[in-house]
C-alpha positions as CSV (number, residue, x, y, z in Angstrom):
1,X,0.3,-0.2,0.0
2,X,1.4,3.5,-1.0
3,X,2.3,5.8,1.4
4,X,0.4,9.3,0.2
5,X,1.8,11.3,2.6
6,X,5.7,10.1,1.5
7,X,4.7,11.4,-1.7
8,X,3.3,14.9,-0.9
9,X,6.2,16.1,1.4
10,X,8.5,16.2,-1.2
11,X,5.9,18.4,-3.1
12,X,5.4,20.6,0.0
13,X,8.8,21.4,0.8
14,X,9.4,22.2,-3.0
15,X,6.5,24.9,-2.9
16,X,8.1,26.1,0.2
17,X,11.3,26.6,-1.3
18,X,10.2,28.3,-4.0
19,X,8.2,30.5,-2.1
20,X,11.1,31.2,-0.1
21,X,13.2,31.7,-3.2
22,X,10.4,34.3,-4.8
23,X,10.2,36.2,-1.6
24,X,14.3,36.6,-1.5
25,X,14.1,37.9,-5.0
26,X,11.0,40.4,-4.0
27,X,13.2,41.4,-0.9
28,X,16.3,42.1,-3.3
29,X,14.6,44.1,-6.0
30,X,12.8,46.2,-3.3
31,X,16.6,46.4,-2.0
32,X,18.2,47.4,-5.4
33,X,15.1,50.3,-5.6
34,X,15.9,51.3,-2.2
35,X,19.6,51.7,-2.6
36,X,18.9,53.4,-6.1
37,X,16.3,55.9,-4.5
38,X,19.0,56.9,-1.4
39,X,22.0,57.8,-4.1
40,X,19.6,59.4,-6.9
41,X,18.7,62.0,-4.4
42,X,21.7,63.2,-3.2
43,X,23.0,63.6,-6.6
44,X,20.0,65.2,-7.6
45,X,20.0,68.2,-5.1
46,X,22.9,69.7,-6.0
47,X,21.1,70.1,-9.0
48,X,17.9,71.5,-7.5
49,X,18.4,75.7,-8.1
50,X,17.1,77.9,-10.5
51,X,13.9,76.4,-11.8
52,X,11.2,78.4,-13.1
53,X,7.9,78.4,-12.1
54,X,6.1,75.4,-12.7
55,X,4.2,75.0,-15.7
56,X,0.4,74.6,-15.5
57,X,-0.2,73.2,-18.8
58,X,-0.6,69.7,-18.5
59,X,-1.4,66.1,-19.5
60,X,-2.6,64.1,-16.3
61,X,-1.5,60.4,-17.5
62,X,-2.8,59.2,-14.0
63,X,-6.3,59.4,-15.1
64,X,-8.2,57.3,-17.2
65,X,-8.4,58.2,-19.9
66,X,-5.7,61.3,-19.6
67,X,-7.0,64.5,-18.5
68,X,-5.4,67.9,-20.3
69,X,-6.0,71.6,-18.9
70,X,-7.9,73.9,-20.5
71,X,-4.7,75.7,-22.2
72,X,-3.6,72.8,-24.0
73,X,-3.8,73.9,-27.5
74,X,-5.4,71.8,-30.3
75,X,-3.5,73.4,-32.8
76,X,0.0,74.4,-34.1
77,X,3.0,72.5,-32.8
78,X,3.1,71.4,-29.3
79,X,5.8,70.1,-27.7
80,X,5.3,67.1,-25.0
81,X,7.5,66.9,-22.1
82,X,7.6,63.6,-20.0
83,X,9.5,63.5,-16.7
84,X,11.0,60.5,-15.4
85,X,11.4,59.2,-11.8
86,X,10.6,60.8,-8.9
87,X,9.2,63.9,-11.1
88,X,5.7,63.9,-9.9
89,X,6.5,66.2,-7.3
90,X,5.2,64.7,-4.4
91,X,8.5,64.8,-2.4
92,X,10.6,67.3,-0.7
93,X,12.1,67.7,-3.9
94,X,9.4,68.8,-5.5
95,X,11.5,71.8,-6.9
96,X,12.7,69.5,-9.9
97,X,8.9,68.4,-10.4
98,X,8.3,67.4,-14.0
99,X,5.9,70.5,-14.2
100,X,9.3,72.5,-13.2
101,X,11.6,70.7,-15.4
102,X,9.1,71.4,-18.6
103,X,8.8,75.2,-17.8
104,X,12.8,74.9,-18.1
105,X,12.6,73.3,-21.8
106,X,10.0,76.0,-22.4
107,X,12.3,78.9,-21.2
108,X,15.3,77.2,-23.3
109,X,13.3,76.7,-26.4
110,X,12.3,80.3,-26.1
111,X,15.8,82.0,-25.6
112,X,16.9,79.4,-28.4
113,X,14.3,80.5,-31.0
114,X,14.8,84.2,-29.9
115,X,18.2,84.0,-31.1
116,X,16.7,82.6,-34.7
117,X,14.1,85.4,-34.6
118,X,11.3,82.5,-34.8
119,X,8.5,81.7,-32.5
120,X,9.1,78.8,-30.3
121,X,6.4,75.8,-30.0
122,X,4.0,75.6,-26.9
123,X,5.6,73.2,-24.4
124,X,2.6,71.2,-22.2
125,X,4.1,68.8,-19.1
126,X,3.2,65.0,-19.3
127,X,2.6,64.3,-15.7
128,X,2.6,60.1,-14.2
129,X,3.1,58.7,-10.9
130,X,7.0,58.2,-10.9
131,X,7.5,59.3,-7.5
132,X,8.2,55.7,-5.6
133,X,10.6,53.1,-5.3
134,X,12.6,52.3,-8.8
135,X,11.3,48.9,-9.4
136,X,7.6,50.3,-8.7
137,X,8.2,53.7,-11.0
138,X,9.7,51.4,-13.9
139,X,6.4,49.4,-13.5
140,X,4.3,52.4,-13.9
141,X,6.0,53.6,-16.9
142,X,4.4,51.1,-18.9
143,X,1.1,51.9,-17.9
144,X,1.6,55.7,-18.2
145,X,3.0,54.6,-21.7
146,X,-0.3,53.2,-22.7
147,X,-2.3,56.4,-21.5
148,X,0.1,58.5,-23.5
149,X,-0.8,56.5,-26.6
150,X,-4.2,56.7,-25.9
151,X,-4.1,60.6,-25.7
152,X,-2.1,61.2,-28.6
153,X,-4.0,59.0,-31.0
154,X,-6.7,61.5,-30.5
155,X,-4.4,64.5,-31.2
156,X,-4.3,66.1,-34.9
157,X,-1.8,69.1,-34.3
158,X,1.8,68.2,-35.1
159,X,3.4,66.7,-31.8
160,X,7.0,66.7,-30.7
161,X,7.3,64.2,-27.9
162,X,10.2,64.7,-25.5
163,X,11.4,62.1,-22.7
164,X,13.9,62.6,-20.0
165,X,15.5,59.8,-17.9
166,X,12.6,57.2,-17.1
167,X,10.5,60.0,-19.1
168,X,12.0,58.2,-22.7
169,X,10.6,54.6,-21.4
170,X,7.3,55.9,-21.1
171,X,7.9,57.8,-24.7
172,X,9.1,54.7,-26.1
173,X,6.2,52.3,-24.4
174,X,3.7,55.0,-26.0
175,X,5.5,54.4,-29.7
176,X,4.5,50.8,-28.8
177,X,0.7,51.3,-28.3
178,X,-0.1,52.9,-31.4
179,X,-0.2,56.7,-30.4
180,X,-2.1,57.7,-34.2
181,X,0.2,60.0,-37.1
182,X,0.8,63.1,-35.2
183,X,3.9,62.7,-34.1
184,X,6.4,64.9,-35.8
185,X,9.5,63.5,-34.1
186,X,10.7,61.8,-30.5
187,X,13.7,63.1,-28.6
188,X,14.9,60.9,-25.8
189,X,17.4,63.0,-23.1
190,X,19.4,60.9,-21.0
191,X,17.3,58.0,-21.2
192,X,16.9,55.6,-18.7
193,X,16.2,52.3,-20.4
194,X,18.5,49.6,-21.6
195,X,21.4,50.6,-24.4
196,X,19.8,47.3,-26.4
197,X,16.5,48.2,-26.0
198,X,16.4,50.2,-28.8
199,X,17.7,47.6,-31.1
200,X,15.1,45.1,-30.4
201,X,12.5,46.1,-27.9
202,X,11.4,48.9,-29.6
203,X,12.5,48.9,-32.6
204,X,9.4,48.1,-34.7
205,X,7.9,50.9,-32.5
206,X,10.2,53.6,-33.5
207,X,10.5,52.7,-37.0
208,X,6.7,52.9,-36.9
209,X,6.9,57.0,-36.4
210,X,7.1,58.7,-39.6
211,X,9.3,61.4,-38.7
212,X,13.1,60.9,-36.6
213,X,14.0,59.5,-33.2
214,X,16.8,61.3,-31.7
215,X,18.5,60.0,-28.3
216,X,20.3,62.8,-26.9
217,X,23.4,61.0,-24.6
218,X,26.4,62.0,-22.2
219,X,29.1,60.2,-20.9
220,X,29.2,62.8,-17.9
221,X,25.6,62.0,-16.7
222,X,26.3,60.0,-13.5
223,X,22.7,59.0,-13.2
224,X,22.2,57.3,-16.4
225,X,25.8,55.8,-16.5
226,X,26.5,54.7,-12.8
227,X,23.2,54.7,-10.6
228,X,21.5,53.0,-13.6
229,X,23.9,50.1,-13.5
230,X,23.0,49.8,-9.8
231,X,19.6,48.3,-10.7
232,X,19.8,47.4,-14.3
233,X,23.5,46.0,-14.3
234,X,24.8,47.9,-17.3
235,X,24.7,51.9,-18.0
236,X,21.5,53.2,-19.4
237,X,21.0,54.7,-23.1
238,X,21.8,57.9,-22.2
239,X,25.0,57.2,-21.0
240,X,27.0,56.1,-24.6
241,X,23.9,55.5,-26.9
242,X,22.7,52.9,-28.3
243,X,24.8,49.3,-27.8
244,X,23.5,46.4,-30.6
245,X,26.2,44.2,-30.3
246,X,24.6,41.5,-28.1
247,X,26.5,39.8,-25.2
248,X,25.9,38.0,-22.0
249,X,23.8,41.2,-20.8
250,X,22.5,42.7,-23.7
251,X,20.4,41.3,-26.8
252,X,21.9,41.9,-30.4
253,X,19.9,43.5,-33.5
254,X,19.8,46.5,-35.8
255,X,19.1,50.3,-35.2
256,X,15.9,51.7,-36.6
257,X,16.3,53.6,-39.6
258,X,14.8,56.3,-38.2
259,X,16.9,56.5,-35.1
260,X,19.9,58.7,-34.6
261,X,22.3,58.7,-31.3
262,X,23.5,62.1,-30.4
263,X,26.3,62.5,-28.5
264,X,26.3,65.4,-26.3
265,X,29.3,64.6,-23.9
266,X,30.6,67.8,-24.3
267,X,28.0,70.5,-22.6
268,X,25.8,68.1,-20.5
269,X,27.5,67.5,-17.6
270,X,24.6,66.7,-15.1
271,X,21.6,65.0,-15.6
272,X,19.0,67.4,-15.3
273,X,21.2,69.8,-17.8
274,X,19.6,68.5,-20.8
275,X,17.1,71.0,-21.1
276,X,17.7,73.6,-18.9
277,X,18.5,77.5,-19.9
278,X,22.4,76.9,-20.1
279,X,22.8,79.7,-17.6
280,X,21.5,77.8,-15.2
281,X,23.8,74.6,-16.2
282,X,27.4,73.4,-15.6
283,X,28.2,73.2,-19.2
284,X,25.2,74.0,-21.5
285,X,22.3,71.8,-22.8
286,X,21.3,70.0,-25.7
287,X,18.6,72.4,-26.7
288,X,20.4,73.7,-29.9
289,X,20.7,70.5,-31.2
290,X,17.1,69.4,-30.5
291,X,16.1,72.2,-32.1
292,X,18.3,71.8,-35.2
293,X,17.8,68.1,-35.6
294,X,13.8,68.5,-34.8
295,X,12.0,71.7,-34.5
296,X,13.4,73.6,-37.4
297,X,12.8,70.4,-40.0
């Protein structure tokens, strides 16, 4: 007669070991997110100066469907800025919220277009819930991208999408979710995504955009060159640009035909300097390149 209890014990033991393993994985993931956040905040504190008043023109991606403020125009060129990690403005570092960052970009564009005797485009801030741990923010960026795609699909005016840091992941996820035909161009600034992701995961989505997609990267950007590595085991796309070679931790592939890496190492010395007016940065910004490549076509 078979002892059924002896058959059950190994299976129960295996399930218990699996639960213990999964608990350790979750604990390590949470610990990685906490370590990344603890290093991220001090790195940002030195940059939390000279921010203009936050922009009121917003698109709320936390609502379903996304809700825009009354002053978001329905015609004419529009630049939609998507902030990154900790950018929702609910922490003590609210001075660098996505709405403040969008206002800084708007001012930098105004100065750049004024020097060329041209009228700058209107800027709107796309806001999403990124003020949490790194792991949770990465997960929420996918949903924010879906919400952004739904909103874009309802627009008819020409739109230039600008994603900064983890906001670049939101922008790329939006491209994967059929954003319609309104996109004129996409700019990724200091992108906090893997350097091979544009070669495979996002390649079809990038190629579906009629206009160009540019990734501006800087080897002086400590956050995507070093801190990103803490949680992701490699530097981000915003450090040295794309890498399609493949390897132990990367997938091989090819770059989209409409994608271009732009090295701005010489002028962008800090993570938040890509879009700020040059007088308030450590070495400059990449707004001039963005205008030349994408806004004066």
